[in-house]
C-alpha positions as CSV (number, residue, x, y, z in Angstrom):
1,X,165.8,-128.7,-164.7
2,X,166.8,-125.4,-166.2
3,X,166.4,-123.8,-162.8
4,X,168.7,-126.4,-161.1
5,X,171.4,-125.9,-163.9
6,X,171.2,-122.1,-163.5
7,X,171.6,-122.3,-159.7
8,X,174.5,-124.7,-160.0
9,X,176.1,-122.4,-162.6
10,X,175.7,-119.3,-160.4
11,X,177.1,-121.1,-157.4
12,X,180.2,-122.3,-159.4
13,X,180.8,-118.7,-160.7
14,X,180.5,-117.3,-157.2
15,X,183.1,-119.8,-156.0
16,X,185.4,-118.9,-158.9
17,X,185.0,-115.2,-158.0
18,X,185.9,-115.9,-154.4
19,X,189.0,-117.8,-155.5
20,X,190.0,-114.9,-157.7
21,X,189.4,-112.4,-154.9
22,X,191.6,-114.4,-152.6
23,X,194.5,-113.4,-154.9
24,X,198.0,-113.6,-153.4
25,X,196.8,-115.4,-150.2
26,X,197.1,-118.8,-151.9
27,X,196.8,-121.9,-149.9
28,X,200.1,-123.4,-148.9
29,X,200.4,-127.2,-148.4
30,X,201.7,-126.6,-144.9
31,X,198.4,-124.9,-143.9
32,X,196.5,-128.2,-144.1
33,X,199.2,-130.2,-142.3
34,X,199.4,-127.9,-139.3
35,X,197.3,-129.3,-136.4
36,X,194.9,-126.7,-134.9
37,X,195.6,-124.2,-137.7
38,X,192.4,-122.3,-138.6
39,X,193.4,-121.9,-142.3
40,X,194.0,-125.7,-142.6
41,X,190.7,-126.5,-141.0
42,X,188.9,-124.0,-143.3
43,X,190.6,-125.6,-146.3
44,X,189.6,-129.1,-145.3
45,X,186.0,-127.9,-144.7
46,X,185.8,-126.3,-148.2
47,X,187.3,-129.5,-149.7
48,X,184.8,-131.8,-147.9
49,X,181.7,-129.7,-148.4
50,X,182.3,-128.4,-151.9
51,X,184.4,-131.3,-153.3
52,X,182.3,-134.2,-151.9
53,X,179.0,-133.2,-150.3
54,X,177.8,-130.7,-152.9
55,X,178.5,-132.8,-155.9
56,X,177.0,-135.9,-154.2
57,X,173.8,-134.0,-153.3
58,X,173.5,-132.5,-156.9
59,X,174.0,-136.0,-158.4
60,X,171.5,-137.6,-156.1
61,X,168.9,-135.0,-157.0
62,X,169.5,-135.4,-160.7
63,X,169.3,-139.2,-160.3
64,X,166.0,-139.0,-158.5
65,X,164.6,-136.6,-161.2
66,X,165.8,-138.9,-164.0
67,X,164.3,-142.0,-162.4
68,X,161.0,-140.2,-161.7
69,X,160.7,-138.9,-165.3
70,X,161.9,-142.1,-166.9
71,X,159.4,-144.2,-164.9
72,X,156.6,-142.4,-166.7
73,X,157.8,-143.7,-170.1
74,X,157.4,-147.4,-169.2
75,X,154.4,-149.1,-170.7
76,X,152.3,-150.8,-168.0
77,X,148.9,-151.0,-169.6
78,X,148.5,-153.4,-172.5
79,X,144.9,-152.3,-173.3
80,X,146.0,-148.9,-174.7
81,X,145.8,-148.2,-178.4
82,X,148.9,-149.5,-180.0
83,X,150.7,-148.6,-183.2
84,X,153.8,-150.1,-184.9
85,X,156.4,-147.6,-186.1
86,X,158.8,-149.2,-188.6
87,X,161.9,-147.4,-189.5
88,X,164.0,-148.0,-192.6
89,X,166.4,-146.0,-194.6
90,X,165.0,-143.4,-195.0
91,X,161.4,-143.2,-193.8
92,X,158.9,-144.2,-191.3
93,X,155.8,-146.4,-191.7
94,X,153.0,-146.7,-189.1
95,X,150.3,-149.3,-188.7
96,X,147.7,-149.9,-186.0
97,X,147.8,-153.1,-184.1
98,X,144.5,-154.7,-183.3
99,X,143.5,-156.4,-180.0
100,X,144.2,-159.8,-181.6
101,X,147.8,-158.7,-182.6
102,X,147.0,-158.2,-186.3
103,X,148.8,-155.4,-188.0
104,X,146.6,-153.0,-190.0
105,X,147.3,-151.0,-193.1
106,X,150.5,-148.9,-193.1
107,X,150.7,-145.2,-193.6
108,X,153.3,-142.5,-193.5
109,X,151.7,-140.5,-190.8
110,X,150.8,-141.4,-187.2
111,X,147.2,-140.5,-186.2
112,X,146.4,-140.8,-182.5
113,X,143.6,-139.6,-180.2
114,X,144.4,-136.5,-178.2
115,X,144.2,-136.7,-174.4
116,X,145.0,-140.4,-174.0
117,X,148.2,-142.4,-173.9
118,X,149.2,-144.5,-176.9
119,X,151.8,-147.3,-177.1
120,X,154.2,-147.1,-180.0
121,X,156.0,-150.3,-180.8
122,X,159.2,-149.2,-182.5
123,X,161.2,-151.5,-184.9
124,X,163.9,-151.1,-187.5
125,X,164.5,-153.0,-190.7
126,X,168.1,-152.1,-191.4
127,X,170.2,-149.8,-189.1
128,X,169.6,-148.1,-185.7
129,X,167.1,-145.2,-185.9
130,X,165.6,-143.2,-183.1
131,X,161.8,-142.3,-182.8
132,X,161.4,-138.8,-181.4
133,X,158.4,-136.4,-181.3
134,X,160.0,-133.5,-179.3
135,X,156.8,-131.9,-178.1
136,X,155.3,-135.1,-176.8
137,X,157.9,-137.6,-175.4
138,X,161.6,-138.5,-175.2
139,X,163.5,-140.5,-177.7
140,X,163.4,-144.3,-178.2
141,X,165.8,-146.2,-180.4
142,X,164.6,-148.5,-183.2
143,X,167.1,-151.3,-183.2
144,X,167.1,-154.1,-185.8
145,X,165.7,-157.3,-184.4
146,X,164.5,-155.6,-181.2
147,X,161.0,-154.4,-180.3
148,X,160.9,-151.3,-178.1
149,X,157.6,-150.0,-176.6
150,X,157.2,-146.3,-176.0
151,X,154.3,-144.4,-174.4
152,X,153.3,-141.1,-175.8
153,X,150.4,-138.7,-175.3
154,X,149.3,-135.5,-177.0
155,X,147.3,-133.4,-174.6
156,X,145.8,-131.3,-177.3
157,X,144.7,-132.0,-180.9
158,X,147.1,-130.8,-183.5
159,X,150.0,-131.7,-185.8
160,X,153.4,-132.6,-184.3
161,X,156.6,-133.1,-186.1
162,X,158.6,-136.3,-185.5
163,X,162.1,-137.0,-186.5
164,X,164.8,-139.7,-186.5
165,X,167.2,-138.6,-183.8
166,X,170.0,-141.1,-184.7
167,X,172.2,-140.5,-187.6
168,X,171.4,-143.4,-189.9
169,X,173.1,-142.6,-193.2
170,X,173.1,-140.2,-196.0
171,X,169.3,-139.8,-196.2
172,X,168.9,-139.2,-192.5
173,X,167.7,-135.6,-193.0
174,X,164.6,-136.9,-194.8
175,X,163.5,-139.1,-191.9
176,X,160.7,-136.8,-190.7
177,X,157.1,-137.7,-190.1
178,X,153.9,-136.1,-188.9
179,X,151.9,-137.2,-185.8
180,X,148.4,-135.9,-186.0
181,X,146.5,-135.9,-182.7
182,X,142.7,-135.8,-183.3
183,X,139.9,-134.8,-181.0
184,X,139.1,-137.9,-178.9
185,X,136.1,-139.9,-180.4
186,X,136.4,-143.1,-178.5
187,X,139.2,-145.5,-179.5
188,X,139.9,-144.8,-183.1
189,X,143.2,-144.8,-185.0
190,X,144.8,-147.8,-183.2
191,X,144.0,-151.2,-181.9
192,X,144.0,-152.3,-178.4
193,X,145.9,-155.1,-176.8
């Protein structure tokens, strides 16, 4: 994504430099209205290609990339280990959910097996929060009265910092948590559904 943004930036700066270099030979409205005039045709060509075709192609590429990446965050397998993340002002509580739907003991850290995907069911008890572990997955909002399911995976064992990414009040800066990815030893740390 950075490469695409860099290329677009360089292209825009190059066009800006060309416009500055053009200097006193500014486009006159009569140029575009004159039939058969080369300057008018060139102006129309620049307008069509750089004003319509280029932005549409960039937006189409960005839409395709967004849909492709976003599709990977949808939960499709209900048999994966599942954890409930409950947000409240100003902290997180995590509990494994068993195969029968029972919620286990809550804790203030999330422990998942490394190398396999885990479903996080995100809920809020008071205001809108946002579950985010920057090194593992995108953000998912915790909305009161709504259950959101988020798929995350830690490829390597380790400790990852998670935060609330939605301003939720005066104690928002304390809404941090640890996600610990352990070496895989079967299905421990969460239930299955």
